[in-house]
Structures are given as C-alpha cells and as structure tokens.
C-alpha positions in Angstrom: -0.1 0.2 0.0 3.2 2.2 0.5 6.4 2.0 -0.7 10.5 2.8 0.1 10.0 5.5 2.8 6.1 5.4 2.9 5.9 6.8 -0.9 2.4 6.1 -2.5 2.0 3.4 -4.7 -2.3 3.6 -4.7 -4.2 6.1 -2.4 -7.1 3.0 -4.0 -5.3 0.4 -2.2 -7.0 3.0 1.1 -10.8 1.9 2.0 -11.5 5.8 2.3 -10.3 7.1 -1.1 -11.8 4.6 -3.5 -14.3 6.5 -5.1 -11.7 9.3 -7.0 -8.9 6.5 -7.7 -11.0 3.0 -8.4 -14.3 4.1 -9.5 -13.7 7.1 -11.5 -10.4 4.9 -13.7 -11.9 1.9 -13.6 -13.6 -0.2 -16.9 -15.0 -2.8 -17.2 -15.5 -4.6 -20.7 -14.1 -2.2 -22.9 -16.7 0.4 -21.9 -16.2 4.1 -20.4 -14.1 4.6 -17.2 -16.4 5.8 -14.0 -19.3 4.6 -16.1 -19.7 0.8 -14.7 -23.2 0.5 -11.5 -21.4 -0.8 -8.2 -23.6 -2.5 -6.3 -23.7 -3.4 -2.4 -25.9 -5.9 -1.2 -27.5 -4.9 -4.9 -28.4 -1.6 -3.5 -26.3 1.7 -5.3 -23.3 2.3 -3.2 -22.1 5.2 -5.7 -22.1 9.2 -4.8 -21.0 12.4 -7.2 -17.8 14.3 -5.8 -16.5 17.4 -7.1 -18.8 18.0 -9.9 -17.6 14.5 -12.5 -20.2 12.7 -13.8 -18.2 9.1 -13.5 -19.4 6.8 -11.1 -17.7 7.3 -7.0 -18.0 4.3 -5.3 -19.2 4.7 -1.9 -18.0 3.0 1.2 -16.1 0.1 0.8 -16.8 -2.8 3.6 -13.6 -4.4 5.4 -12.6 -7.5 3.5 -13.2 -9.7 7.0 -16.9 -8.3 6.2 -17.5 -9.1 2.9 -19.6 -12.9 2.1 -19.5 -12.2 -1.9 -17.7 -10.2 -4.5 -18.5 -10.3 -8.0 -18.0 -8.6 -11.1 -20.6 -8.9 -14.4 -18.3 -7.7 -17.7 -21.5 -8.4 -19.3 -24.7 -7.5 -19.4 -26.4 -10.4 -21.1 -28.6 -10.9 -18.0 -31.4 -7.7 -18.2 -32.3 -7.9 -14.6 -28.8 -4.8 -14.5 -28.4 -2.4 -16.3 -28.0 1.9 -15.4 -24.0 1.2 -16.7 -21.8 1.1 -20.5 -19.5 -1.3 -18.6 -20.0 -3.8 -16.2 -21.2 -4.4 -12.8 -19.5 -5.0 -9.4 -21.5 -6.5 -6.9 -20.6 -7.2 -3.3 -22.4 -9.1 -0.7 -22.0 -8.1 3.3 -21.5 -11.8 5.8 -24.4 -12.8 6.7 -24.3 -14.3 10.8 -24.9 -18.8 11.3 -25.7 -20.3 14.2 -21.8 -20.8 15.3 -19.8 -18.3 16.5 -16.5 -16.6 14.3 -14.8 -13.7 14.4 -11.2 -12.6 13.4 -9.4 -9.9 15.1 -6.3 -8.2 12.7 -3.8 -5.4 13.1 -1.2 -4.3 10.2 1.3 -2.0 10.9 3.5 0.3 9.1 6.5 2.2 11.5 9.7 4.3 10.7 11.9 1.8 11.5 10.7 -0.4 8.4 10.9 2.7 6.1 13.8 3.7 4.3 13.9 7.7 3.6 13.2 9.8 0.8 15.4 11.3 -1.6 14.6 14.8 -1.2 15.5 14.3 2.7 18.3 12.6 2.1 20.0 15.2 -0.1 19.3 17.4 2.2 20.9 15.8 4.6 18.3 15.1 6.4 17.0 12.1 9.5 13.9 10.0 8.4 10.9 10.9 9.7 8.6 9.7 11.6 6.4 7.5 10.0 3.2 5.6 11.5 0.1 3.1 10.0 -2.3 2.1 11.8 -4.5 -0.3 10.8 -6.5 -2.5 13.5 -10.4 -4.5 13.1 -12.0 -6.7 14.4 -14.9 -9.0 12.7 -18.0 -11.0 14.5 -20.9 -13.2 13.7 -23.1 -15.5 15.2 -26.7 -16.2 16.8 -28.2 -13.1 18.9 -28.9 -15.2 22.8 -29.5 -13.5 25.6 -29.3 -15.6 28.0 -32.4 -15.9 30.1 -34.1 -14.0 27.9 -34.1 -14.8 23.8 -31.9 -17.5 21.9 -32.0 -17.0 18.7 -30.5 -19.9 17.3 -31.6 -20.9 14.3 -33.8 -17.5 13.6 -31.8 -14.3 14.7 -28.3 -13.6 13.8 -25.6 -10.7 13.5 -22.4 -10.2 12.2 -20.1 -6.9 13.2 -17.5 -5.4 11.8 -15.2 -2.7 12.5 -12.5 -0.9 11.1 -10.2 1.9 11.8 -7.1 3.8 9.3 -5.2 6.3 11.2 -1.6 7.4 9.5 0.8 10.5 9.6 2.6 10.1 6.6 5.9 12.2 5.4 4.9 14.1 2.2 8.7 16.4 2.1 7.7 19.1 -0.6 10.2 21.3 -2.5 9.6 25.2 -3.1 11.6 28.1 -4.8 10.9 31.1 -3.2 12.7 34.6 -3.2 15.6 36.0 -1.3 15.0 38.0 1.3 16.6 40.5 -0.1 13.3 41.1 -2.9 10.6 40.8 -1.2 11.7 44.4 0.3 12.4 45.9 -3.3 16.1 44.4 -3.0 17.0 42.1 -6.1 20.9 42.3 -5.4 20.6 38.5 -4.3 18.6 37.5 -7.2 20.8 35.6 -9.1 21.1 34.6 -12.9 22.7 31.0 -13.8 25.5 32.8 -14.6 25.8 34.5 -11.2 24.9 37.5 -12.2 21.9 40.2 -10.6 18.6 39.7 -12.4 18.2 43.9 -13.3 14.9 45.0 -12.4 12.9 48.3 -15.1 11.2 50.8 -14.1 7.9 50.9 -15.4 7.0 53.8 -15.7 10.7 54.9 -17.5 8.7 53.3 -20.5 9.7 55.0 -23.9 6.4 56.0 -25.7 7.8 54.8 -28.7 10.0 51.8 -30.7 11.9 50.6 -29.4 9.7 50.7 -26.3 13.2 50.0 -23.6 12.7 51.1 -19.7 15.2 52.1 -17.3 16.8 50.8 -14.2 15.9 51.4 -10.8 18.8 52.6 -9.5 21.4 50.7 -6.8 18.6 47.1 -8.3 16.0 48.3 -6.1 12.4 49.1 -5.8 11.8 52.6 -3.6 9.7 52.3 -0.7 7.7 54.9 -1.8 7.3 52.9 -5.5 5.7 49.9 -3.6 1.6 49.1 -3.9 0.8 48.4 -0.6 -1.0 44.8 -1.4 1.9 43.7 -3.6 4.1 44.4 -0.2 1.9 42.3 1.5 1.1 39.7 -0.2 5.0 38.8 -1.0 5.8 39.4 3.1 4.1 35.6 2.7 6.6 34.0 1.1 8.0 31.8 3.0 12.5 31.9 3.7 14.9 29.9 1.9 16.1 27.4 4.2 17.9 26.1 1.8 21.0 26.9 -0.6 20.4 28.5 -4.0 17.8 30.2 -6.3 15.4 27.4 -6.8 14.4 24.2 -4.8 15.1 26.5 -2.1 12.9 25.1 1.0 12.6 22.0 1.4 9.1 21.4 4.2 9.5 18.2 5.4 8.3 16.0 7.3 5.0 17.9 6.1 2.9 15.1 7.5 -0.4 14.1 5.4 -2.6 12.2 8.8 -5.2 10.2 8.3 -8.3 9.2 10.5 -10.6 6.6 9.2 -13.9 4.7 11.2 -15.7 2.1 9.7 -18.7 0.3 11.0 -21.2 -2.6 9.6 -24.0 -4.1 11.1 -26.3 -6.7 9.9 -29.4 -8.5 11.8 -30.8 -11.7 9.6 -34.3 -12.6 11.1 -35.9 -15.8 10.0 -39.2 -15.0 10.1 -41.1 -17.9 9.3 -40.1 -21.4 7.1 -41.2 -19.3 3.9 -39.7 -15.6 4.9 -36.4 -14.3 5.4 -35.8 -10.8 6.4 -32.5 -8.9 7.4 -31.1 -5.1 7.4 -27.5 -4.0 7.0 -26.0 -0.8 8.1 -22.9 1.2 6.8 -21.1 4.2 8.0 -17.8 5.6 7.1 -15.8 8.6 8.4 -12.6 9.8 7.3 -10.6 12.5 8.1 -7.5 14.1 6.3 -5.3 16.7 7.6 -2.5 18.0 5.6 0.5 20.2 6.5 1.2 23.1 5.1 3.8 23.1 2.2 6.4 25.7 4.1 4.1 28.8 3.7 1.9 30.5 6.8 -1.5 28.3 7.3 -3.2 31.2 5.9 -1.7 31.1 2.5 -0.7 27.4 2.2 -2.1 25.5 -1.3 -3.5 22.8 1.3 -6.0 22.2 3.4 -7.8 19.1 5.2 -11.1 17.5 3.5 -13.1 14.4 4.6 -15.6 12.0 3.5 -18.4 10.0 5.3 -20.7 7.3 3.6 -23.7 6.0 5.6 -26.2 4.0 5.1 -29.0 1.6 5.2 -31.3 -1.6 3.6 -34.3 -3.6 4.4 -34.1 -6.9 1.9 -37.4 -9.3 2.7 -36.9 -12.7 0.8 -40.8 -14.3 0.7 -41.3 -18.0 -1.1 -44.4 -17.9 -2.8 -44.4 -21.6 -4.0 -42.1 -24.1 -4.1 -41.0 -22.9 -7.3 -41.4 -19.0 -6.5 -39.8 -16.2 -4.9 -40.3 -12.9 -4.3 -37.1 -10.7 -3.8 -37.9 -7.4 -2.3 -35.5 -4.4 -1.2 -35.8 -0.7 -0.2 -32.0 0.9 0.6 -30.5 4.6 1.4 -26.9 5.9 0.9 -25.8 9.1 1.7 -22.0 9.8 0.3 -20.7 13.0 1.6 -17.2 14.8 0.7 -16.1 18.1 2.0 -13.2 19.6 1.0 -11.9 23.0 3.3 -9.1 25.5 2.3 -6.2 26.4 5.0 -7.6 30.3 3.0 -11.0 29.5 3.6 -12.2 32.9 6.1 -8.8 34.6 5.6 -9.8 38.4 5.8 -8.7 39.7 2.5 -8.3 43.4 4.1 -5.2 42.6 6.2 -3.6 42.5 2.6 -5.1 45.8 1.6 -7.7 45.1 0.1 -10.5 47.2 -0.5 -13.7 46.0 2.2 -16.6 46.3 -0.6 -15.2 43.5 -2.4 -16.4 41.4 0.8 -20.1 42.5 -1.3 -19.6 39.8 -3.4 -17.0 37.2 -3.4 -16.2 35.4 0.7 -13.0 36.3 2.1 -10.0 34.1 1.6 -6.7 34.2 0.8 -6.0 34.6 -3.2 -4.7 32.3 -5.3 -1.1 33.8 -5.8 0.8 32.0 -9.5 4.6 34.0 -9.9 6.6 32.9 -12.8 9.5 31.0 -11.2 8.3 30.7 -8.1 6.0 28.3 -6.5 2.3 29.5 -6.4 0.8 29.9 -2.7 -2.8 30.7 -1.6 -6.0 29.3 -2.3 -4.8 25.7 -4.0 -7.1 22.6 -5.5 -9.8 24.1 -7.4 -8.5 27.5 -5.7 -12.3 27.0 -3.8 -13.9 24.9 -0.7 -15.8 22.0 -1.9 -18.9 20.0 -1.4 -20.9 17.6 -2.5 -23.7 15.9 -0.9 -25.5 12.6 -2.6 -28.0 10.7 -1.6 -30.1 7.8 -3.5 -32.9 6.1 -2.5 -33.7 3.3 -4.0 -36.5 0.4 -4.1 -36.2 -2.7 -6.7 -38.7 -6.2 -6.8 -37.3 -9.5 -7.9 -39.3 -12.3 -8.7 -37.8 -15.6 -10.0 -39.9 -18.1 -11.3 -38.6 -22.3 -11.6 -40.5 -23.6 -14.8 -39.4 -26.8 -16.1 -36.1 -26.3 -18.0 -36.4 -22.5 -17.6 -35.3 -20.2 -15.2 -37.0 -17.0 -15.5 -37.1 -13.3 -13.8 -38.9 -10.6 -14.0 -39.2 -7.5 -12.4 -38.7 -2.8 -11.5 -36.0 -0.7 -9.9 -36.6 2.2 -8.7 -34.0 4.9 -8.0 -34.5 8.5 -6.7 -30.7 10.7 -6.7 -30.2 13.9 -4.8 -26.9 15.5 -5.2 -25.9 18.8 -4.2 -22.7 20.6 -5.3 -21.3 23.4 -4.6 -17.6 22.1 -5.9 -15.6 25.0 -6.5 -16.8 27.5 -4.3 -16.9 30.8 -5.4 -13.1 32.3 -4.4 -11.9 35.8 -3.8 -9.6 35.2 -6.5 -6.6 34.5 -9.0 -3.3 36.4 -9.7 -0.5 36.1 -11.8 3.0 38.0 -12.2 5.5 37.4 -14.1 8.9 39.5 -15.4 7.0 41.2 -18.5 6.1 44.9 -16.2 10.2 45.2 -15.2 12.3 43.4 -18.2 14.3 46.4 -19.7 11.9 45.7 -23.3 8.0 46.6 -22.8 7.4 43.8 -25.5 10.2 42.0 -25.7 11.2 39.7 -23.3 15.9 40.0 -22.1 17.5 37.5 -20.8 18.5 37.8 -17.6 16.3 41.7 -16.9 13.2 42.0 -15.0 11.5 39.4 -12.2 7.6 38.3 -10.6 7.9 39.1 -7.2 9.2 42.8 -8.9 5.8 42.5 -10.7 4.2 42.0 -7.6 5.9 44.7 -5.0 5.0 47.6 -7.9 1.1 46.3 -7.8 1.7 45.4 -12.0 -0.4 41.5 -11.9 0.0 40.3 -15.5 -3.9 38.4 -15.2 -6.6 38.4 -11.9 -9.8 36.4 -12.2 -12.6 35.8 -9.4 -15.4 33.8 -10.9 -18.5 33.7 -9.4 -19.5 30.0 -9.3 -23.3 28.6 -8.5 -23.7 26.5 -5.2 -26.6 23.7 -7.4 -29.3 21.0 -6.4 -29.8 18.4 -9.0 -32.3 15.8 -8.8 -33.4 12.7 -11.0 -34.9 9.9 -10.7 -34.2 6.6 -12.5 -37.1 3.7 -13.5 -36.8 0.1 -14.9 -38.0 -2.9 -15.9 -36.7 -6.4 -16.8 -38.1 -10.0 -17.9 -35.0 -12.9 -17.5 -35.2 -16.5 -19.0 -32.3 -18.7 -18.9 -33.7 -21.6 -20.9 -31.4 -25.1 -20.5 -31.3 -26.4 -24.1 -29.6 -28.8 -23.1 -27.1 -30.6 -20.2 -24.7 -28.3 -21.7 -26.9 -25.8 -23.0 -27.9 -22.5 -21.1 -29.8 -19.6 -23.8 -30.6 -16.6 -22.4 -32.9 -14.7 -23.3 -34.3 -10.6 -21.8 -35.5 -7.6 -22.4 -34.6 -4.5 -20.5 -36.3 -1.1 -20.2 -35.1 2.1 -18.1 -35.7 5.3 -18.0 -33.3 8.2 -16.4 -35.3 11.1 -15.7 -34.1 14.3 -16.9 -32.0 16.1 -14.2 -33.6 19.1 -12.2 -32.1 22.1 -10.5 -33.6 22.7 -7.6 -33.2 26.6 -8.1 -33.9 26.1 -11.9 -30.0 27.3 -12.4 -29.4 25.1 -15.4 -29.9 26.0 -19.5 -32.5 24.5 -21.3 -31.4 25.5 -25.1 -30.8 28.5 -27.2 -34.1 30.2 -28.7 -32.8 32.2 -32.4 -35.6 34.1 -32.5 -35.6 35.9 -28.7 -34.2 39.8 -29.1 -30.3 39.6 -27.7 -29.6 41.7 -24.1 -26.2 42.3 -26.3 -27.6 45.5 -28.6 -25.6 47.3 -30.9 -27.0 50.5 -32.6 -25.2 50.4 -36.2 -25.6 53.3 -38.0 -24.9 51.7 -41.5 -27.4 49.4 -40.3 -30.1 51.0 -38.8 -33.4 49.5 -36.5 -30.7 45.9 -37.0 -31.8 43.8 -34.1 -29.5 40.9 -32.5 -31.0 37.9 -32.1 -30.9 34.3 -30.6 -30.1 33.8 -26.9 -29.8 30.7 -23.9 -33.0 29.8 -22.4 -33.3 28.9 -18.7 -35.4 26.3 -17.1 -38.1 27.9 -15.3 -41.4 26.4 -12.5 -43.4 25.6 -15.2 -41.0 23.9 -17.1 -37.9 22.7 -14.9 -36.2 19.3 -18.1 -33.5 21.2 -19.0 -34.4 18.8 -22.2 -36.9 16.5 -23.2 -37.4 12.2 -21.5 -36.0 9.7 -23.4 -38.9 6.8 -22.8 -37.5 4.3 -25.8 -34.5 2.5 -23.7 -35.1 -1.0 -24.9 -32.7 -3.1 -24.2 -32.8 -6.8 -25.8 -30.5 -9.0 -24.4 -29.1 -12.8 -26.2 -26.7 -15.3 -24.9 -25.4 -18.5 -25.0 -23.2 -20.7 -22.4 
C-alpha cells in the first residue's frame, strides 16, 4: 500500500479513497471509465464528488465483512442495467448458528521504511512515519441468556475497522531571496551568477523601442511599492536551502488520516417462507495536510473528509415451491468536503478594499508568480462540498418452470446531489517579468522578475469566478424480464428484455440552461448607423417553474439481451 520511504503506490489501496481513484478509473469490458454500476447487497453504492459525472464508489466494507464479491463483465442478464461497462456487486456476510470472529492489526512504521530522496539530499534524517490499520469482525446467533434464544432464527454480523496514519510528504518550494521581498534584487541571481536587473515600468519610452531605465541600485524604492503586493510578498517563506531555486524543503510536512468504518447486519427468519435482513454501514474519514512550508492562511493545502452511511431492508419470500420474491429498499448518503486553509481569511488584511467582500467570500487569493511556487488558495481555488443521497427500491420475482429459470421485476432510484464545487473564491492573480523587464514588448534575458512586478502591484492577469451552488435531482426507473432456458445439459440460452428510463435532471432553483432561442432579442444590442433598425437575435433559455426540464424525456431505451453458455 505504501512503498519505499512511505511513498504512495496507490491511494486506491486505502478503503476511504475508492471514489476518486478506483471507480472513476475502472473500465470493464471495454466500457468507458467511471461508467460501471456498483452495488452493495443489490442496492446502489455510488455517489457524486466534486461535480464529476463519473461513478464514485461510496462505502468499501472490510474484507472480513464480505460474503461475496462479483464482477459481471457482460450485460446478458437483463436484471442489471444503468451501466455501459459492467456491474460490480458486493454482498455483506451474514451470521450463522456458530460464533466466528477475527481480530487483526496491520502496521507500518519508521523502522521498516526507508528515507525519502529529498531528505537524503538535504542531509535530513528519516522522518517519523506510522500507519495503523486494526479491525475486528464477529458474527453468530443473537442469544441473551434467560431472555432470548435466537439460534435458527436471529443472527448478527458486526465489523469495525480503524485506519490511522501519519505519512511524511516533504515538498520542495522555490521562493524569492529575503532581500527581494523587501525590494532589493541584488541577491536574485541568474544562472551565470549575475544579478537580475529590475527595470522601472514608469520610464517606458512612448515609442519604439519601448525600453526602460533600471531602478537605481537595482532596488525598488519603498514609496513605489504597492501595499497589497508588498503584503502578499511577505507571505513567502524564507529559504532554508542555498540557491535560487528549490531553496525551501518543507519536511516532514506530514499528512494524517483518520478513518473508522462500521458494518452491522441482522438477519431474522420470520417463518418457513420468509427471511429478512437489515444492514447498516458507516465510514467516516478525515485528512489533515501540513502547510508545504507556507503560513497556514496562505498555504495551498487543505483538510478534507468523506462520510458514507446507509442502510437497507431486504425481504425474501417463498411464494410457492417454484416462485421467490426478493424485495429491497435502501438509502445511501455520500458526502465529501474539502476546506482550504485559506478559507475564511480576511483579504482586507492584505489591503484589498472591504467592498469586495460584498460580492466575494473571504479567502486568501491564489497567487501565481512565474518562476516561484504558487501559494494561496490551491486545489480548485475554492472549497468543495458535495452531498449525494440515493433512495432505491427493487422487486424481483424468480420462478422455475421445467427447464426455464424466469426472472422479472423492476427498480426505482431517487438521486439527489448537492454540488458546490468549487465555491466562489477571492480570485486568482498571476505575476511575471513583463512589467519589469528591459523592453516592454520583448522579453530580455536577465531582466525583470515576477516578484518585482508583484511589489509594484502589477499583475499579469487576474480573475474572480462566481460559482453557483447547485442542487440536482433525478429519478431512475427500470423493468425487465429474463429467461435462462437450459436447452441441453451443456447449453443454456439466455433471453431478456430491459427497459430503462433516466428522468431529465432538475435543479432546485432552476439554475440550468434549457436550449437556445434563435428568435429571441439578444441582450447585447449595438446601434449601428450603417444598419439602422438591426436587431441582434438569439439567447440562452433557462429552466423555470413551469418547465423545469433542461431536455426532453427519452422513453425508448429498450435493451434486448441474448446469450449462450
């Protein structure tokens, strides 16, 4: 799961990271990645994360809690649908009349892990590293002495797994020399050892060749410094290694994870013809990252978490010696949150005007200086919040008639996805050498610097997006009929027909486009004296209370199935 020096082999090996590592990248039978259906006890085990349309696996049960794991790499069986790849199905273990159990503890630590390359290069010792993964599983009959004897009637299975780790994740940053942050660029050197020359943009010639004059002493005077740019530059960490590049090593820069999972299943034999079980699962994970060497409020890092929890009711009824009805109802909740360390920072501390907070939320902005490590709001530049809830109900009849195994039934799902990913942030600002190089139009080696442009308050570009918080909803309906006809002892013909309907997605506040009207007057009109009276036409349509569907229903998804085995 983690290799030499605790280096990550695959985050997907961890039970709390399957959604954005396994399910999204998994392709079955040549299907598109992220398009397989994932089931837990026959019910959906998927959610939505960070606005992705790909399938995200929700809860991953510990191996000791699993009775059966199955991947169907073809779609011959009409019982399964809503997939363009395959179907991955996991069944939770049931208890029996005998008690069984398991206790385990997996550990990796500093003693068994080699040092990282960057730490060896810097002459630093191996950093502390620990990963612990204990768990237990127990199952059997429910027996309360002198009160209740559940043998042959009532059974349980409980599993509990823990994951705790502290994984060193050293990073290397490139930051400006301390003198440069104060405006003195005599120690900011080229590869040949000579200082980079900083030119004054206020001296640019008004005509070709558009050259400039260097700042006296290669130093920006304090009265020329922009207070916002100077304050932002003060958040650069000071170098702790020699050189102009890769001069900050942040170590151990540990990332810590905490994860707890619970699985509880109770089975009840109601009578000779009916058996019922209910299962509850819960997985809760949090991750805390270090700051990559920056002050926490300006760090591009974050903390995040996932919560998966759900339950089901499953009733199997023997209606006759040849007919069985399986009824399932379930609920699954899948939440993800990523909170940037820059979130909540008051940008007026940097000198930004307070009126901007009437439109934009408080964040330390994303700062991208060319040639140096970016800092401020990282990972999508805003917080990310997604909440998925899926209700499901299915009925399946199975009947044996001589050489025919018939199945027919249907399924309904209600899928609710709240997505605020990323949230609106306080903007992204990039800086380069253009404003402080020798020529205003042509880059010249050894002249100009992104930090110098920052100190002068001259960004190369800037933007501040306004992102909507969306609340999507949709329904899924299906019905099927299947016949497994054993023509001979060594040949079975599979015949099936399935109908699927995925309703158009709706958004709670109608924040969706609903087409384009070629005849509507455009909100962008230009008075052209050469074409008086001309009206520009065409504009987007949006959903509204009277028409909440962004596109038309598609009711003709019939899927015949044919197979031989």
